N, C-alpha and C positions, 0 to 999 in steps of 0.2 A: 374529543377528550376521552381518554381511557385510563386504565390503571397504571400505565407507564408514565403518565404525566408527572412532571416535576413541579416543585413549588414555583419556580420562575415562570414556567409555562402557564400555570394556573393563574398566577397574578396577571400575566399578559392577557389571558382570556377575559378575566374580570374587568380589566381596564378597557378593553375593546367592546364589552357588552354592557357597560354601565349606562345610566340614563340620568340626566339632570332632573327630569320630571319625577323619577323614583326618589331621588334624594330629597326633593321638596316634600313629597308625600311622607317619607320616613320622619322628617323633622316635625311634621304635624302630629305624629304619634309619640313624640318625646324620645326618639332614637338619636343618639349622638352621630352626626354625619360629618364631623370634621375630617375624618379619614374614611370616607365611603366612596365606592365607585358608583353606587346606584344600581346594583344588581338585586332583583327581588328574590324573596325566599322561594317563590314559585320556580325560579331558575336555579337557585342554589341546591335545593333538595335533589332534583334529578342529576345535577352535576356531581353531587356527593356520591350518589349511587354509581355513577359512571366511573369515577376515579377510584372508588373503593377505599378500604381502610389501609392506612400506612402511617405508622406512628411517628417515624422520623420526619416525614413530610408534613404531618400535622403540626409538629413542634415548629418547623420552619415557617409554616403559614401563620401560626399564631404570632411568632416573633416579628412578622412584617408590620403588625399594628393596624392593618386594614380591617374594617368591619366585616366584609364578606369573607376575607381570608380567615378571620378568627371564628366565624360561624362554621366555615368548612372544616377548620381544625377540630372544633367540637363534634362535628358530624362524622369525621373520619378518623379520629384518634382511636387507638385500640385500648379498650377499657381494662384489659388484663395487663397491659404494659404501662398504663398511666401510673405514675408514682404519686404519693401524697405530697411530696415536695413540688412536683410539677403542678398539681392542682392548687396548691397554696400560691405558687408563683403566678398562675393564670388569674387567680382571684385578686391578686394585688394589682392587676392591670384592668380590672372591670371599670367601665365608664358608661355603661348603658344597660338598662333593664333587659333589653333584647339579648345581648351577649350573655348576661347572667343566666337567663332562663334557658338559653340554648346549651350552655356549658353545664349547668346544673343537671340537665338531663343525662349527660355523660357521667357526672360525679355520682349520681344515684345508682349507677350500674357497677360501681367499684365495691370492693370488700371493705373499704375504710370510710364509707359514706357517713356512718354515725359520728366518727371523729371529726369529719369536716363540718357537719351540722353543728356540733358543739363549739368548735373553734370559731366558725364564722358567726354564729349567733352572739358570741362574746366580743366580737370585733365591732368597734364603733363606726367604721366606715359604712356609709349607706348601702353601697352596692354589694359589699361583702356580707353584711347582715342579711340583705335580701337573698343572697346566695344560700344562706343556711335554710331559709324557709322554702325556697324554690327546690333545693335538693331534697328536702323532706317531702315536698309535694310529689316529685317524680319518683322517689322511693316508694311512696304510697301507691302510685300508679303501676310501677313496673315490678316491684318485688312481691309477687303474688304469694310466695311461700312464707313470708314473714307472719308471725303470730300477731294478733290484734294488740297484745300487750306491748309490743315494740313501739307502736304508734301511740298507744294510750300514755306511755311514759313521757311523751313530748308536750302534753297539755300544760305542765308547769312552765315550760319554756315559752310556749305561746302566750300564757297569761303574763309572764314577766315582761315580754316585749310588746304587749298590746297597747301600751301608751306611747310607743315610739311614733311620733306624728309625721315623720318624714314619708313623703308620698310613696316611694318605691318600697319602703319597709312595711308600712301599714297594709298595703295591698297584698304583699306576700304573706304576712301574718294571717290576714283574712283568708287568703287562698289556701293556706295550709290547714286552717281550722275547718273550712268547708270540705276540703278533699279528704281529710281523715274521717270526718263525719259521714261522708258518702261511701267510705270503703266497705263498711259492713253494718249490719243491724246492731251488733255489739258495741261498735264505736259511735253509732249515731246518737245514742242517749247521752253519753258523757260530753260529746261535742256540742250537742244542743244545749245542755245544761250550762256549759261554759259560755256559749254564745249568748244565752239569756242573761247570765250574770254580767257579762260585758255590756249588754244592751241597757242595763239598769245603772251603769256607772255614771259618776259625775264628770268623768273625763271624756272630752269630745271624741278623741280618737278611739278610745275603747268602745264608746257607744256606736260609732260608725262600723267598726269591725263586727261588733256583736249583732247589731240590727241586720247588717248585710248577710251575715252567716245564718241567722235565724230564718230570714226570708227564704233562703235556698233550702236549708235543712228541713223546714216545715212544708216545703212545696209538695204537691201531690205526686209529681214525677219522681222525686227522690224517695218518698215513702212507698210508692208502688214498686220501684225497683228493688228496694231493700225489704219489701213485704212487711211494712210496718203499718199497723192499723191507725 
């Protein structure tokens, strides 16, 4: 498989390289396998590198509805050609945390990622709201030139949605709080303060998010990396 591969050829490859054992394993991790071939991520990542980026092909792969094809679409779409309407359309198809997180990695590389975070956080659909926080996480990881103030501004949004008890939302909110707190020494203090506030909450979900974040942010490994006494 190389850069000349078409969407139908890739789908045929996925069908012939799937595994029912892989499908069973994915289901145990809460991955939606209704439309899955059973190709592992260990196979998909090298395949994505082999076929390269091709935006039109990525849109076709996404449209197929297959798990592996949608992950490949996220891995091989062209970030400078992805439009905000395409991102919104993809978000409307989200049905699995795995697809959300893989696609949010792409969203974070676009110029309009802050708009997506705001829109998705306001959306009541579980996987779309998760996409807001997953996109924020990946922006925190990839966008090294952003000032700390950009991420500091998201603490009110994290606070607002910290009582959303849905599993895939609360885990993403927690993930975002921890990731921002680990980005720099300047962000660590405010993140830890919010985590401690949540840990004292009467709300069960807020307490879980807070305690989990406090545990990591106060860990020796994080403090050593950020050079915090």
